[in-house]
C-alpha positions in Angstrom: 0.0 0.0 0.0 1.2 3.5 -0.8 2.2 5.9 1.9 -0.5 7.9 3.6 -0.1 11.7 3.0 -1.0 13.6 6.2 -0.9 17.4 6.0 -0.8 19.7 9.0 -3.2 22.7 9.1 -2.4 24.1 12.6 0.4 24.2 15.1 -1.4 26.0 17.9 -4.7 27.7 18.8 -4.6 30.8 16.7 -2.5 29.6 13.9 -3.0 30.5 10.2 -6.7 30.1 9.3 -5.9 29.7 5.6 -3.7 26.7 6.2 -6.6 24.3 5.8 -7.6 25.6 2.4 -4.0 25.9 1.2 -3.3 22.3 2.3 -6.4 20.9 0.7 -6.0 22.7 -2.7 -2.2 22.7 -2.9 -1.8 19.0 -3.9 -2.9 15.5 -3.0 -3.4 14.7 0.7 -5.3 11.9 2.4 -5.7 13.4 5.8 -5.7 16.9 7.3 -4.6 17.1 10.9 -4.3 20.0 13.3 -2.9 20.6 16.7 -4.6 23.2 18.9 -3.8 22.2 22.5 -0.7 23.6 24.2 -0.6 23.3 28.0 -1.6 27.0 28.2 -4.5 26.4 25.8 -6.1 24.0 28.2 -6.2 26.7 30.8 -7.7 29.2 28.2 -10.4 26.6 27.3 -11.2 25.9 30.9 -11.8 29.6 31.5 -14.1 29.8 28.5 -16.0 26.7 29.6 -16.4 28.1 33.2 -18.4 31.0 31.5 -20.2 28.8 29.0 -20.6 25.1 29.6 -21.1 24.6 25.8 -17.7 26.1 25.1 -14.3 24.5 25.8 -13.2 23.7 22.3 -11.0 25.5 19.7 -13.4 27.7 17.7 -10.8 28.5 15.0 -10.9 24.8 13.9 -14.7 25.2 13.4 -14.0 28.3 11.3 -11.6 26.3 9.1 -14.1 23.5 8.7 -16.8 25.9 7.5 -14.4 26.7 4.7 -13.2 23.3 3.6 -15.2 20.4 5.0 -17.7 20.1 2.2 -14.7 19.8 -0.2 -13.0 17.3 2.1 -16.1 15.0 2.1 -16.4 15.3 -1.7 -12.7 14.4 -2.2 -12.5 11.7 0.4 -10.0 13.6 2.6 -10.2 12.7 6.3 -9.8 15.3 9.0 -8.3 14.6 12.5 -7.8 17.2 15.2 -7.5 17.6 18.9 -9.5 20.9 18.8 -12.1 19.3 21.0 -10.2 20.4 24.0 -12.4 20.0 27.1 -15.6 19.5 25.0 -15.0 17.1 22.1 -18.7 16.1 22.1 -19.7 19.8 21.7 -17.3 20.3 18.8 -18.5 17.1 17.1 -22.1 18.4 17.4 -21.1 21.8 16.0 -19.4 20.2 13.0 -22.5 18.1 12.4 -24.5 21.3 12.3 -22.5 22.6 9.4 -24.6 20.5 7.1 -21.9 19.0 5.0 -23.0 15.4 5.5 -19.7 14.6 7.1 -19.6 11.5 9.4 -18.2 12.8 12.7 -16.6 10.8 15.6 -15.0 12.0 18.8 -12.6 10.6 21.3 -13.1 11.1 25.0 -11.8 9.8 28.3 -8.9 12.1 28.8 -10.8 14.5 31.1 -10.1 13.4 34.7 -11.7 16.3 36.6 -14.3 13.8 37.9 -11.7 11.3 39.1 -8.9 13.3 40.7 -8.2 10.7 43.4 -6.3 8.7 40.8 -3.8 11.5 40.3 -2.9 12.0 44.0 -0.6 13.5 45.4 -0.1 15.9 42.4 -3.5 17.5 42.9 -3.6 20.8 44.8 -7.0 22.1 45.5 -9.5 21.7 42.6 -7.7 21.9 39.2 -9.5 23.7 36.4 -8.3 21.1 34.0 -6.9 17.6 34.4 -6.2 15.7 31.2 -4.5 12.4 30.5 -2.5 12.2 27.2 -4.3 9.5 25.1 -2.8 7.8 22.1 -3.9 7.3 18.5 -6.0 4.1 18.7 -9.3 5.8 19.3 -8.6 7.9 16.1 -7.7 4.7 14.2 -10.9 3.0 15.3 -13.1 5.9 14.3 -11.5 6.1 10.8 -11.9 2.3 10.4 -15.6 2.8 11.2 -16.0 5.3 8.4 -15.6 8.6 10.1 -14.8 11.6 7.9 -13.9 13.8 10.8 -12.4 12.7 14.2 -12.1 15.3 17.0 -10.4 14.5 20.3 -9.6 16.0 23.6 -6.1 15.8 25.0 -4.2 13.2 22.9 -0.5 13.5 22.3 0.3 15.8 19.4 1.9 13.0 17.5 -1.3 10.9 17.9 -2.8 13.0 15.2 -0.4 11.2 12.8 -0.1 7.9 14.6 -3.9 7.2 14.4 -4.4 7.8 10.7 -1.2 5.9 9.9 -2.2 2.9 12.0 -5.6 2.9 10.3 -4.3 3.3 6.8 -1.7 0.5 7.1 -3.6 -1.8 9.5 -0.8 -1.9 12.2 -1.3 -3.9 15.3 -0.9 -2.4 18.8 2.4 -4.2 19.2 3.9 -2.8 15.9 6.2 -0.6 18.0 8.8 0.2 15.3 6.1 1.3 12.9 4.3 3.2 15.5 7.5 4.9 16.7 8.2 6.0 13.1 4.8 7.6 13.0 5.4 9.3 16.3 8.5 10.9 14.9 6.7 12.0 11.7 3.9 13.4 13.9 6.4 15.2 16.1 8.0 16.9 13.1 4.7 18.2 11.6 2.8 19.0 14.7 4.0 22.6 14.9 3.2 23.4 11.3 5.8 25.6 9.6 8.4 25.2 12.3 9.4 22.1 10.2 9.5 24.1 6.9 11.8 26.9 7.7 9.9 28.8 10.4 11.9 29.7 13.5 15.0 28.3 11.9 18.5 29.3 13.2 20.2 29.4 9.8 18.1 32.0 8.1 20.5 32.2 5.2 19.6 28.7 4.2 15.9 29.7 3.7 16.1 31.4 0.3 12.3 31.4 -0.3 11.3 33.9 2.3 7.5 33.7 1.7 5.4 32.4 4.5 6.4 28.7 4.8 4.1 26.1 3.4 2.7 23.8 6.0 4.3 20.4 6.3 3.2 17.0 5.0 4.2 13.6 6.3 4.1 10.7 3.8 4.1 7.7 6.2 4.9 4.3 4.7 3.8 0.8 5.9 7.2 0.2 7.7 6.9 3.4 9.7 9.4 5.3 7.6 8.3 8.7 6.3 9.1 11.6 4.0 8.6 15.1 5.3 7.7 17.6 2.5 5.4 20.5 1.6 3.3 21.4 -1.4 5.1 22.6 -4.6 5.2 26.3 -5.0 4.9 27.1 -1.3 7.5 29.2 0.7 10.1 28.1 3.2 12.4 25.1 3.2 12.4 21.4 4.0 15.9 20.2 4.7 17.7 17.9 7.0 18.4 21.0 9.1 14.8 22.1 9.4 13.6 18.6 10.3 16.4 18.2 12.8 15.5 21.4 14.5 11.9 20.3 14.9 12.9 16.9 16.1 14.8 18.5 19.0 11.8 20.7 20.0 10.3 20.1 23.4 11.8 16.7 24.1 13.8 15.4 27.1 15.6 12.1 27.3 16.1 10.1 24.0 13.6 7.5 25.1 10.5 9.5 24.3 7.6 8.1 26.3 4.2 8.0 24.7 0.8 6.3 25.2 1.2 4.0 22.2 4.9 3.2 22.3 8.3 4.5 23.5 10.1 6.1 20.6 13.9 6.0 20.7 15.1 9.2 19.3 18.7 7.9 19.3 17.7 5.6 16.4 16.4 8.2 13.9 18.2 8.5 10.6 17.6 11.5 8.3 18.5 11.7 4.6 17.8 13.9 1.6 15.1 12.6 -0.6 15.0 15.3 -3.2 14.1 19.0 -3.2 12.1 19.8 -0.1 12.0 16.2 0.8 13.6 14.6 3.9 13.4 10.8 4.6 13.1 9.6 8.2 14.0 5.9 8.7 15.4 3.4 11.1 13.3 4.5 14.0 13.0 1.9 16.7 10.1 1.6 19.2 9.4 -0.4 22.3 6.4 -0.9 24.6 5.0 2.2 26.3 5.0 2.7 30.0 2.2 1.5 32.3 1.1 5.0 33.2 -0.2 8.0 31.2 1.1 11.5 31.4 -1.4 14.0 32.9 -1.4 17.8 32.6 -3.0 19.6 35.6 -3.8 23.3 35.5 -4.7 25.0 38.8 -6.1 28.4 39.4 -2.9 30.0 40.8 -4.4 33.4 41.9 -3.9 36.8 40.5 -0.9 38.8 39.2 0.0 42.3 38.0 3.1 43.8 36.5 4.4 47.2 35.9 7.6 48.1 33.9 9.6 51.2 34.9 11.9 52.7 32.3 15.4 53.7 33.5 17.6 55.9 31.2 21.2 56.8 30.9 23.6 56.8 33.9 23.5 55.0 37.2 21.0 52.3 36.1 21.6 49.9 39.0 21.4 52.7 41.6 18.2 54.1 40.1 16.7 50.5 40.0 17.5 49.9 43.7 16.1 53.3 44.7 12.9 52.7 42.7 12.4 49.2 44.2 12.9 50.4 47.7 10.7 53.4 47.3 7.9 51.5 45.6 7.6 48.8 48.3 7.7 51.5 51.0 4.7 53.1 49.3 3.0 49.8 49.0 3.6 48.9 52.7 6.2 46.3 52.3 6.9 43.2 50.2 5.2 40.9 52.7 1.8 42.2 51.6 2.1 39.9 48.6 2.2 36.2 48.3 5.0 36.5 45.7 7.2 39.3 44.4 9.4 39.1 41.3 11.7 42.1 40.4 13.9 41.9 37.2 16.3 44.5 35.9 16.4 44.0 32.2 19.5 45.7 30.7 19.0 46.9 27.1 21.1 50.0 27.6 24.4 50.9 26.0 27.0 53.5 27.3 27.1 56.7 25.3 24.1 55.4 23.3 23.5 56.7 19.8 19.8 57.2 20.5 17.6 57.7 23.6 16.0 54.2 23.1 19.4 52.6 23.2 20.1 54.2 26.6 17.2 52.6 28.4 16.7 49.6 30.7 13.6 48.2 32.2 12.7 47.4 35.8 9.8 44.9 35.7 8.0 44.4 38.9 5.5 41.5 39.2 3.3 40.7 42.2 1.1 37.7 42.8 -1.6 37.0 45.4 -4.8 34.9 46.0 -6.7 38.2 46.6 -7.2 40.2 43.4 -7.6 43.4 45.4 -4.0 43.2 46.7 -2.5 43.1 43.2 -5.0 45.2 41.3 -5.0 48.9 40.7 -3.8 49.5 44.3 -0.5 48.1 43.1 -0.2 49.6 39.7 -1.5 53.0 40.8 1.2 53.0 43.5 3.9 53.0 40.8 2.7 56.4 39.7 3.6 57.9 43.0 7.2 57.6 41.9 6.5 59.8 38.9 7.5 63.0 40.6 9.2 61.7 43.7 11.3 58.9 42.3 14.4 58.7 40.1 15.4 61.1 37.3 13.7 60.2 34.0 10.9 58.1 35.5 8.3 56.8 33.1 6.5 53.4 32.5 5.9 51.3 29.4 2.1 51.2 30.1 -0.5 53.0 32.2 -1.6 51.4 35.5 -3.4 48.1 34.8 -5.8 45.8 36.6 -5.0 42.3 37.9 -5.3 39.2 35.8 -5.8 35.6 36.8 -3.0 33.1 36.2 -2.7 29.3 36.2 -0.2 26.8 37.6 0.8 23.8 35.6 1.6 20.5 37.3 2.7 17.4 35.5 1.5 14.1 36.9 1.0 10.5 35.9 -2.0 8.1 36.2 -2.3 4.4 36.0 -3.9 3.3 32.7 -6.6 1.5 34.6 -7.9 4.9 35.9 -8.5 6.1 32.4 -11.2 5.0 30.0 -10.1 5.8 26.5 -13.3 5.7 24.4 -14.5 6.7 20.9 -18.0 7.7 20.0 -18.5 6.6 16.4 -20.6 8.3 13.7 -23.4 5.8 14.4 -23.5 6.9 18.1 -21.9 3.7 19.4 -19.5 4.3 22.2 -16.6 1.9 22.1 -13.9 1.5 24.7 -10.4 1.5 23.2 -8.0 -1.3 24.3 -4.6 -0.4 25.7 -1.4 -1.6 23.9 1.0 -4.0 25.6 3.1 -2.0 28.2 6.5 -2.3 29.9 8.0 -1.2 33.1 11.4 -0.7 31.4 10.3 1.4 28.5 12.7 4.3 29.3 15.9 2.4 28.4 17.9 3.5 25.4 18.3 1.1 22.5 21.3 1.9 20.3 23.0 5.0 21.7 26.6 5.1 20.4 28.6 8.2 21.0 31.7 7.1 19.0 32.6 10.1 16.9 32.6 9.8 13.1 35.3 12.6 13.2 37.9 13.8 15.5 37.7 17.2 17.2 39.5 19.8 15.0 43.0 20.6 16.3 44.8 23.9 15.9 44.1 27.5 17.0 40.7 28.8 18.1 39.0 32.1 17.6 36.4 33.9 19.7 33.1 33.7 17.9 29.4 33.2 18.7 28.5 29.6 19.3 25.8 29.9 16.7 28.3 30.4 13.9 28.8 26.6 14.0 25.6 25.2 15.6 21.9 25.7 15.4 19.4 25.5 18.3 15.6 25.2 18.9 14.2 25.8 22.4 10.8 25.6 24.1 8.9 24.9 27.2 8.2 21.5 28.9 5.9 22.6 31.8 8.2 24.4 34.2 11.3 23.1 32.4 12.9 24.3 29.2 14.7 22.3 26.5 17.4 23.5 24.1 18.2 21.2 21.2 21.6 22.0 19.8 22.8 20.5 16.6 25.9 20.7 14.3 25.9 20.5 10.5 29.1 18.5 10.1 30.7 15.5 11.8 33.7 17.6 12.8 31.5 20.3 14.4 29.5 17.6 16.3 32.7 16.0 17.6 33.7 19.4 19.0 30.2 20.2 20.3 29.7 17.1 22.4 33.0 17.7 24.2 32.4 21.4 24.6 28.8 21.7 25.7 28.9 20.1 29.1 26.5 20.7 32.0 29.0 23.1 33.6 29.5 25.0 30.3 25.7 25.3 29.8 25.5 26.8 33.3 28.3 29.2 32.5 26.8 30.4 29.2 23.2 30.8 30.4 24.3 32.8 33.4 23.0 33.5 36.9 19.4 32.6 36.0 20.3 28.9 36.0 23.0 28.9 38.7 21.0 26.8 41.1 18.9 24.8 38.6 19.3 21.1 37.6 20.6 20.7 34.1 20.8 17.6 31.9 22.6 17.1 28.6 21.4 14.2 26.5 23.3 13.0 23.4 21.7 12.3 20.1 24.7 11.4 17.9 22.5 10.2 15.0 21.3 13.8 14.7 24.7 15.3 15.4 22.9 16.9 18.4 22.7 17.4 22.1 19.5 18.1 24.0 19.8 20.3 27.0 17.1 20.3 29.7 17.0 23.1 32.2 14.7 22.2 35.1 12.5 24.8 36.8 13.6 27.8 34.7 9.9 28.5 33.9 8.7 28.1 37.5 5.1 26.7 37.5 4.8 26.8 33.7 4.1 29.4 31.0 0.9 30.8 32.6 2.7 31.5 35.8 6.2 32.3 34.6 7.5 35.9 35.2 10.4 35.5 32.7 10.3 38.0 29.8 10.3 34.9 27.6 7.9 32.6 29.5 8.0 29.8 26.9 11.8 29.8 26.5 11.4 30.3 22.8 14.5 32.6 22.6 16.6 30.6 25.0 18.3 28.6 22.3 19.1 31.8 20.3 20.6 33.3 23.4 22.8 30.3 23.9 23.9 30.6 20.2 24.8 34.3 20.7 27.3 33.6 23.5 30.9 34.2 22.4 33.2 31.2 23.0 36.5 29.7 21.7 35.7 27.9 18.5 38.3 26.0 16.4 39.2 28.1 13.4 38.9 25.0 11.2 35.2 25.0 11.9 34.7 28.7 11.4 36.6 28.6 8.1 34.9 25.4 6.8 
């Protein structure tokens, strides 16, 4: 049987609406899939559902379906999406109301808000969302039963590819190598144009600077795949762009999932023609006996004000402003949490006023909204005439906003009922795959260098002159995937970028945090995981970059001693 062509139409809630139409009309596809559920999105949907019980799903997906679903049905193109969020049944009903004649199924069972006892002791209070990460078998069963559209709640992002591939090729639940190959393909295309030149470190390689075409995974019967995009679309599909996305938001090389454990240390990438990259050799093993759970708690309320400091004596002005502000407020102890960050953008003898400025960002949190509301932000204005020279703020005083706290957890599979409601209305419980208690073991990791570290003189240069990076959030942690483009550069990188070196280059922010460096020699890569840098997750983080999207590019900007042989290659 030929490969199944699965095209991505969304990488997050709020992505390009036209992607569905562009994917459908741009060339042959068998399945449209879209990812809408980041950890933060579950919190957003929970807030919407609290106001309206019929809400709780990604409405932008419904907008896309109004545009393309009739054509999908006419052409026999299936649609699979996790846009159901906290209300997949509601989204399925809304799709049915579009009047296209599409046969709609939905997957449920991930929402654990009614059975929190199974997740103890991770539960604190009453979470606003509690979702287990389901796999792809509910999707596969729905497609086998004739569904045109399958919407789900919280499945893993890669399940949107695993399910259709398993259905198309008739894989069994123990076909772990094939399933792992589909997981890798799904991981590559789940974030849309990040696989086709978006957010790519080596911008000079992307010669077509139009908005990147969304990616397609052609998944074969043996689990191997080709990543590509429609002809005539912008961006780039290369070994580099695919490598970057493979390293996004991962941890150890043994990538645990609900359907299998995927061993990223077995992936082989190769050119397969213009804008085509082949993924092969992926090995899989049994999944763990538990499922990952994402909990979002109502964390309380927060408010921030940013004070602008200009010119001379920046640190002295910042210290004076901080002391004066909390004196006006009646002390720091009034708040449950205080975070003060001096952000240095200023340059000495700056060529412009803007280049002479730094920011003092003050954030306060508390369970009581009145404590951190206008009473806080209005107090900053008392410094306007009685504070430091040049006082002004980036915004007027603002009201408080609610924030969430993300907590990862695990739950026994026996506590989760993975089910699919078929177009006929039949509700079918989905069987679990075989599991293993030793699924986290690596399979084939071999760190023998294919090249020796270049000898000879070194030169001070940014690390990014010889390596790329892709970073992102993993709950309260951040990962930075770093890869080299040559064997020689990889041989140098894996000796250079130790835990101690990472700590030195990332600076005081990570001084007391746990750091791991995992090797992926098959990708000429290292994966750095920095634990706790994002606190309680993106919705709670006070970092200027709360999702760590720029952390990899910061690491690349650091000037280090690089062998001249690599710089001159």
